[in-house]
C-alpha positions as CSV (number, residue, x, y, z in Angstrom):
1,M,64.8,5.5,-121.4
2,K,66.0,6.2,-124.9
3,R,64.3,4.6,-127.8
4,M,66.0,4.3,-131.2
5,K,63.6,5.0,-134.0
6,Q,65.4,2.6,-136.4
7,P,68.2,0.1,-135.8
8,F,70.8,2.2,-137.5
9,D,74.5,1.7,-137.0
10,T,75.5,4.4,-134.6
11,S,79.2,4.1,-135.5
12,Q,78.1,6.5,-138.3
13,F,78.6,9.4,-136.0
14,V,81.6,11.4,-137.0
15,Q,84.5,10.3,-134.8
16,A,86.2,12.7,-132.5
17,G,88.8,11.7,-129.8
18,K,91.6,9.1,-130.2
19,V,90.8,5.5,-129.7
20,G,91.4,4.5,-126.1
21,D,91.4,8.0,-124.8
22,P,90.1,7.6,-121.2
23,E,88.3,11.0,-121.4
24,C,86.3,9.9,-124.5
25,N,83.5,7.4,-125.0
26,S,83.4,4.6,-127.6
27,F,82.3,7.1,-130.3
28,G,85.3,9.3,-129.5
29,H,83.1,12.0,-127.9
30,R,84.3,13.7,-124.7
31,C,81.4,12.7,-122.4
32,K,79.6,9.6,-121.1
33,E,78.3,6.7,-123.2
34,I,75.0,7.2,-124.9
35,A,73.6,4.2,-123.1
36,D,74.2,5.9,-119.8
37,L,72.6,9.2,-120.8
38,D,69.4,10.3,-119.0
39,F,67.2,10.9,-122.0
40,D,64.5,12.4,-119.8
41,N,66.7,15.3,-118.6
42,Y,69.5,16.3,-120.9
43,V,71.0,19.0,-123.1
44,L,73.0,18.5,-126.3
45,F,76.2,20.2,-127.5
46,A,77.7,20.2,-131.0
47,G,80.7,22.1,-132.4
48,C,84.5,21.8,-132.8
49,S,87.5,21.7,-130.4
50,H,86.3,24.8,-128.6
51,T,83.2,22.8,-127.4
52,V,85.1,19.6,-127.0
53,G,87.1,21.6,-124.4
54,V,90.6,21.3,-125.8
55,G,93.0,22.9,-123.3
56,V,90.9,22.4,-120.2
57,T,89.7,19.4,-118.2
58,V,86.3,18.0,-118.7
59,K,85.0,19.5,-115.5
60,Q,86.4,22.9,-116.6
61,S,84.7,22.9,-120.0
62,Y,81.5,24.9,-120.5
63,P,79.4,21.8,-121.6
64,Y,80.1,20.2,-118.2
65,R,79.6,23.4,-116.3
66,V,76.3,24.3,-118.1
67,A,74.8,20.8,-117.5
68,K,75.7,21.0,-113.9
69,K,74.2,24.5,-113.5
70,L,71.0,23.3,-115.2
71,K,70.9,20.2,-113.1
72,C,70.7,17.8,-116.0
73,D,72.7,15.3,-118.0
74,Y,74.5,16.2,-121.3
75,Y,76.0,14.7,-124.4
76,N,78.7,16.3,-126.4
77,L,78.7,15.6,-130.1
78,S,81.6,18.0,-130.8
79,V,84.5,17.0,-133.1
80,G,87.9,18.6,-132.7
81,G,88.9,20.2,-136.0
82,G,85.5,19.4,-137.4
83,G,83.5,21.7,-139.6
84,I,79.9,22.6,-140.4
85,D,79.4,19.2,-142.1
86,A,80.5,17.4,-139.0
87,V,78.0,19.4,-136.9
88,E,75.3,18.7,-139.5
89,H,76.0,15.0,-139.8
90,N,76.1,14.3,-136.0
91,L,73.0,16.4,-135.2
92,L,71.0,14.8,-138.0
93,M,72.0,11.4,-136.9
94,W,70.9,12.2,-133.4
95,F,67.5,13.6,-134.6
96,T,67.1,10.4,-136.6
97,L,68.2,7.8,-134.0
98,Y,66.6,9.2,-130.8
99,D,63.1,10.4,-130.3
100,K,63.5,12.1,-126.9
101,P,64.7,15.6,-127.6
102,P,67.1,17.5,-125.3
103,K,65.9,20.6,-123.4
104,Y,68.3,22.7,-125.4
105,I,70.9,22.3,-128.2
106,F,74.0,24.5,-127.7
107,C,75.6,24.6,-131.2
108,E,79.0,26.1,-131.8
109,W,79.4,26.9,-135.5
110,P,82.9,26.2,-136.9
111,D,84.7,27.9,-139.7
112,H,83.1,27.4,-143.1
113,A,86.5,26.3,-144.6
114,R,86.7,23.1,-142.6
115,F,85.4,19.9,-144.0
116,M,85.5,16.1,-143.5
117,A,87.7,14.0,-145.7
118,Q,88.8,10.3,-146.0
119,F,92.6,10.0,-145.6
120,P,94.6,6.8,-146.5
121,G,95.3,4.7,-143.5
122,Y,92.4,6.0,-141.4
123,K,89.2,4.0,-140.8
124,Y,87.0,7.0,-140.2
125,I,86.5,10.3,-142.0
126,M,88.7,12.9,-140.5
127,P,88.6,16.7,-140.2
128,A,90.5,18.8,-142.8
129,G,90.9,22.5,-143.5
130,N,93.2,25.4,-144.1
131,W,95.8,23.9,-141.8
132,E,96.4,21.1,-144.4
133,T,98.7,21.6,-147.4
134,K,97.0,19.3,-149.9
135,P,93.4,20.8,-149.6
136,A,94.7,24.4,-150.2
137,K,93.8,24.5,-153.9
138,F,90.4,22.9,-153.2
139,L,89.6,25.5,-150.5
140,V,90.3,28.3,-152.9
141,L,88.0,26.8,-155.5
142,A,85.3,25.8,-153.1
143,D,85.2,28.9,-150.9
144,T,81.9,30.2,-152.2
145,P,80.2,26.8,-152.3
146,L,81.3,26.2,-148.7
147,K,79.8,29.5,-147.6
148,I,76.5,28.6,-149.3
149,K,76.7,25.2,-147.6
150,E,77.1,27.0,-144.3
151,Q,74.0,29.1,-144.8
152,L,71.9,26.1,-145.9
153,T,73.1,23.9,-143.1
154,Y,72.4,26.6,-140.5
155,K,68.8,27.1,-141.8
156,L,68.2,23.3,-142.1
157,L,69.3,22.4,-138.6
158,R,67.3,25.3,-137.0
159,Q,64.2,24.1,-138.9
160,L,64.6,20.5,-137.9
161,S,65.7,21.1,-134.3
162,P,63.1,19.5,-131.9
163,C,64.0,22.1,-129.2
164,P,65.4,25.6,-128.7
165,M,68.9,26.0,-130.3
166,I,71.3,28.5,-128.9
167,D,74.3,29.6,-131.0
168,I,77.8,29.6,-129.6
169,R,80.4,31.5,-131.6
170,Y,84.1,32.0,-131.2
171,S,84.6,34.0,-134.4
172,S,82.6,35.7,-137.1
173,L,80.7,33.6,-139.5
174,E,80.1,34.2,-143.2
175,L,76.4,33.9,-142.8
176,S,74.0,36.5,-141.2
177,L,72.6,34.8,-138.1
178,D,68.9,35.6,-137.4
179,N,69.0,33.8,-134.0
180,P,68.7,36.3,-131.1
181,Y,70.1,33.7,-128.8
182,T,73.8,33.9,-129.5
183,I,76.7,33.4,-127.0
184,W,80.3,34.5,-127.8
185,H,82.9,32.1,-126.5
186,V,85.6,34.7,-125.8
187,K,89.2,33.8,-125.1
188,D,89.9,35.5,-121.8
189,D,92.7,33.1,-120.9
190,I,94.7,30.4,-122.6
191,G,94.3,26.6,-122.1
192,T,97.1,24.1,-121.5
193,D,97.5,23.5,-125.2
194,G,98.7,27.1,-125.7
195,F,95.9,28.1,-128.1
196,H,92.4,27.3,-127.0
197,A,90.4,29.1,-124.3
198,G,91.3,28.4,-120.7
199,P,89.2,27.7,-117.6
200,K,88.3,31.3,-117.0
201,S,86.9,31.6,-120.5
202,H,84.8,28.5,-120.1
203,K,83.4,29.8,-116.8
204,T,82.5,33.1,-118.4
205,T,80.8,31.3,-121.3
206,T,78.9,29.2,-118.9
207,E,77.6,32.2,-117.0
208,K,76.5,33.9,-120.2
209,I,74.6,30.7,-121.3
210,I,72.9,30.3,-118.0
211,E,71.9,34.0,-117.9
212,L,70.4,33.6,-121.4
213,V,68.5,30.4,-120.5
214,K,67.1,32.0,-117.4
215,S,65.9,35.1,-119.3
216,R,63.9,33.1,-121.9
């Protein structure tokens, strides 16, 4: 059974999927509801669209495959288009709200130039980045602070993590990672959206993660 440390409002998780999406739970995360999670046997995922599994079905995504291979439950905190701040916020909320740690945290680190913003007409904060036109000037001015933020967030989350944290990367980061447990999510094929990694890529990433876990 899970036990919340304090009665916080869990709607404070950064939202992910569209409201009403049958593949997403009530928090917009592409996995089961938190209330249905086996807190005695689970792993946790965080990241952006690559870990959400955009371009593949849920059962083809590496979070689903990894949990199945490890014979445990999983929760996916990933936010499509989200940045380091979304990863940080959702993981810190999880650490605060739930006192039963996962066996592993598999964390995919997004591009440092992504950030969360409040847009007119939207109830929740939304992902923003270099694909937007309005934030372009901001991104130029804030590039160095965002890189520093990336480094500080990485160190903070690794210090606070209640369990082993394994890095997942799909591109080079600005920071120098000191974690020997790093997996590259390589795009061996293309998903149905025409951009993200396809089923073969997710299967390969799964195999690399399981091999690493077994070797520890």
